[in-house]
C-alpha positions, 0 to 999 in steps of 0.5 A: 570084733574085727577079723578083717586083714589088710588089703594085700599088695597082690590084690591091689596089683590084680585090681590094677591089672584088671582095670588097665586091661578093661580101660584099653579094651572097651569102648562103648558108643556112649563114651564117644557121644559124651566125649563129643558133646563135651567138645561141642560145649567147649566149641560154643563157649569159645565162640560165645554162643553157649545157647547153641550147644543143643543146636550144634549137637543136632547138627552133629558135625563130629558124627556122635553116635547119639544126637542130640544131647540128651542131658542137662549141661552140668551132666558133662560140664566137669567132663568138658573141663577135663577135655580141654586138652583134646579140645585144643587139639580138635580146635587148633590142630585138626585132631579128629577126636572120634578117631584119635585113640589118645583123645578117647583114652584121655576122655575115658580117664576122666571117669577113672579119676572120678572112680578113684576120688569116690574110693578115696572119699569112701575110705575117708568116710569109713575111717571117720566112722570107725577109725579102722584102717583095714576096713577103710582100705577094704571099702575103697578096694571093694568100691573100685573092684565092684563089677558095677564100677568096672561095667559102668566106668570101664565097659560102658563109659558112663558119667553116672560115676560123676554123680556118685563121686559128688554124692560121696564127697557130699556125705563125707562133709555132712559127717564132718559137720560141714553142712554148707559143703554137703549141700553144695556137693549134693547140688552138684550130684543132683545136677550131674544126674538127678538120681541122687535127689531121692537119697538126698531127701532121705538124708535131710529128713534124718537130721533136720526136722523143721519143715521150713528148713527141710524145704529150703535145703531140698530146694538148694540141692535141686538149685543147680539143676533147676537153674541149668534148665531155666537158663537153657529152656529156651535154647534151640534144640533143648526140648528134644534133649530133655526127656524123662523116659527113664523116670517113667521106667522107674515109676511105672512098676507097681500095684494096679489099683482102682485109681491107677498104678501105685508105684512100688518105688514111690511106696518104698521111698515113702516108707524110708522117708517116714522112718528118716523123719521119725528118727532123731540122730546125732551126725557125729556118732557112729550110729548117726553116721551109720543111719546116713549111710544106710539111707543112701544105700537103702534108697538105691537098693530099693530103686534097683528093686523096681522099675527098668534100668540100663545095666550100667546104672548099678554103679550107684550101689557103690560106695554106700553099699560096701560101706554099709556092709563093712559097718555091720561086722556081726553080719559081715559074712552073710552080707558079703555072701548075699551081696556077691550072689545078688551082684552075680545074678543081676549081671547074669540076668542082663546077659541072658535077657539083653545080650545083643545090647550088653555085649557090643564088642564091635564097638572096639573099633579104634581102641588100643587093642585094635591098633595093636593087632591091626585093622585086619584082625577086626574084619568081619566076622571076627569083630562080631564074634563077641556078640555071637558068643554071648548070644548063647542062652546062658540061663533057660528062660523058665529060670528067669522069674525065680532068679529075679525073685531071689535077687529081689529077696537079696536086695531086701535082705541087705536093706532090712538086715543092715538097718542100724536098729535091726535086733534079730539074729542073722545067719552066720552071726556067730562068725563075728567079724570073720569073713573068709578072704575067698568071699571078698575075692569072689565079690571083688573079682566078679568082673574077671569071668565077664572080662575073660568071656569077652576076651575069649570071644574076641580072640576065638575063631568063629 
């Protein structure tokens, strides 16, 4: 039974308004670094010395906030292609990209385009699986309106959304039985950021049982990343730019055994991989497609249950978690309530624990809103008021552990309850496909209080 109504025009309009305001207001320093790195890449390509891209980032003539480049080349190669127009301005017309607001906005628009393409293919996946236009539109809407999307794309300006986009396209082609396209876009996703490799392996294990073919397909998925690293492994500056710090954060949480630390995340991966390999599915069926969505959502949910992650990395939860929740109509109401609560708690706990890093509102220098009100408006101490305001202790320290435990339980609930073969009853199951619009609104517009708090901080008098 499907009781979901259509997404209203006013809801799309509100999403558009929140997106535009967020687009012009926020300018986190990683956006500047990634933009400048893309310019460096185009510079060395134009000069015929591609291998010097890491060296140029060490010299850092445009004064990127971060030096050297800390990603593999493919991580921002698509972005560099998008930024060719502003590179032309930089190269031939002496446009100083870091201080050119139009250049920065053009660069940021790349991330918005990635998010839009992700939503389009999420809608295509849902339509392919259910033939339900309303649910498909809600998947697109909830993916774009997710607080994780808005923080990762509009606030932080991170290129994780590029991996999310490629992986969504890859899964769509797998469901269309176009395996070679699936493997190609999966390879792009892994090369952009290797986090997709975890769910890519699980996906392969779901539909492929021959070990030799599994190994070949996994190798293909890693091929672009491996080729990039092989080509640039001898490049000047490369060893300084290719750390694995975040992987260490992810793996160094676990059970202290006599033989060493047993990673919770690896343990969770092995359990999921075992179920995937033992399960026989038909990709073309609704249930087979649901298993594919589940493994992609579940692995990211497990990933964020353990280890340390930057606050903007949670964008990987879209679009597969919204798709999974809207596929399970009997548990839709409890799904959306839990997902909304978990999303809110994740952000609140980051705000309480990491407020100085999370709310660097002084990085608005050069943004559209600065130009509109004038530089005088942003002179100290007003330009630091956001960080000052957000330093208020939102949650008492003694509450952090129980709230984190509730969050962990919520993530586990979403993984277990939405397993396609889960037979037990769930709370509010009798509601069928009914889900109050207010619940969907709470999830879709979680970003509004966050945005409102920052705007209040920015425009208030110290």
